[in-house]
C-alpha positions in Angstrom: 7.5 79.3 52.8 4.3 77.5 53.6 1.9 79.0 56.2 -1.1 77.1 57.6 -3.5 79.4 59.4 -7.0 79.7 60.6 -9.0 82.8 61.4 -11.9 82.5 63.7 -14.3 85.3 64.7 -14.9 85.5 68.4 -18.4 86.1 69.6 -20.1 85.3 66.3 -21.8 82.2 67.4 -21.2 78.6 66.5 -21.7 78.8 62.7 -18.8 80.9 61.5 -18.5 79.7 57.9 -19.8 83.0 56.5 -17.0 84.9 58.3 -14.3 82.4 57.4 -15.3 82.6 53.7 -14.3 86.3 53.8 -10.8 85.3 54.8 -10.6 82.5 52.1 -11.8 85.0 49.5 -8.7 87.1 50.3 -6.4 84.1 50.0 -7.8 82.9 46.7 -7.7 86.4 45.2 -4.0 86.7 46.1 -3.0 84.3 43.3 -0.6 82.5 45.6 -0.8 78.7 45.8 -3.3 77.7 48.5 -5.5 75.0 49.9 -8.3 75.1 52.3 -9.6 72.2 54.4 -11.9 71.9 57.4 -9.3 73.3 59.9 -6.8 75.5 58.1 -5.9 77.3 54.9 -2.4 76.7 53.7 -0.7 79.3 51.6 2.7 79.3 49.8 5.0 82.1 48.8 7.6 84.5 50.0 7.6 85.8 53.6 6.3 89.3 52.9 3.6 88.3 50.4 2.3 85.5 52.5 2.2 87.6 55.7 0.4 90.4 53.8 -2.3 87.9 52.7 -2.7 86.6 56.2 -3.0 90.1 57.5 -5.6 91.0 54.9 -7.6 87.8 55.6 -7.7 88.7 59.3 -8.8 92.2 58.5 -11.6 90.9 56.3 -13.0 88.9 59.2 -12.3 91.7 61.7 -14.3 94.1 59.6 -17.4 92.0 60.3 -16.6 90.9 63.9 -14.6 93.0 66.3 -12.6 90.1 67.8 -10.6 87.5 65.9 -8.5 84.6 66.8 -5.5 83.7 64.5 -3.6 80.4 64.6 -0.6 80.3 62.4 2.1 77.6 61.7 4.9 78.3 59.2 7.4 76.1 57.4 10.3 78.4 56.4 12.7 76.7 54.1 14.8 78.4 51.5 14.8 77.2 47.9 11.6 75.1 48.1 8.9 75.7 45.6 5.6 73.9 45.1 5.9 72.5 48.7 2.1 72.3 49.0 2.0 69.7 46.4 5.4 68.1 46.7 5.1 67.3 50.4 1.8 65.5 49.9 3.1 63.6 46.9 6.0 62.3 48.9 3.7 61.0 51.6 1.4 59.4 49.0 4.5 57.8 47.3 5.5 56.2 50.6 1.9 55.0 51.2 1.8 53.3 47.8 5.0 51.3 48.5 
C-alpha cells in the first residue's frame, strides 16, 4: 500500500515548515520507504504500519498546534512492493520512448 498524505497545522500562520518537519521526522524514523515533496509525503508498507506512522505524524504536529488538517490518499494493491519507485520508473520509461 502507498499512502500520500499531508499534515497541516491550523492557526499556526503562513510559514508551517517547522511544524511539517515534525511529521516528516516521524515518517523518516519509521524506516518505511518514503518520499517527501512540496505537497505530500508518500509512504509505503502494510496497512497497519503505514496508518500507525500517519497517526504518529499527526500527533507530532498536534502536540505543537492544537488543530491539524490531514489529507490522505491511498493506493491499496495486494502483492506490490517497491511501488514508490516502480510507478515512477514506468512513467519515465514511457516518456523516454
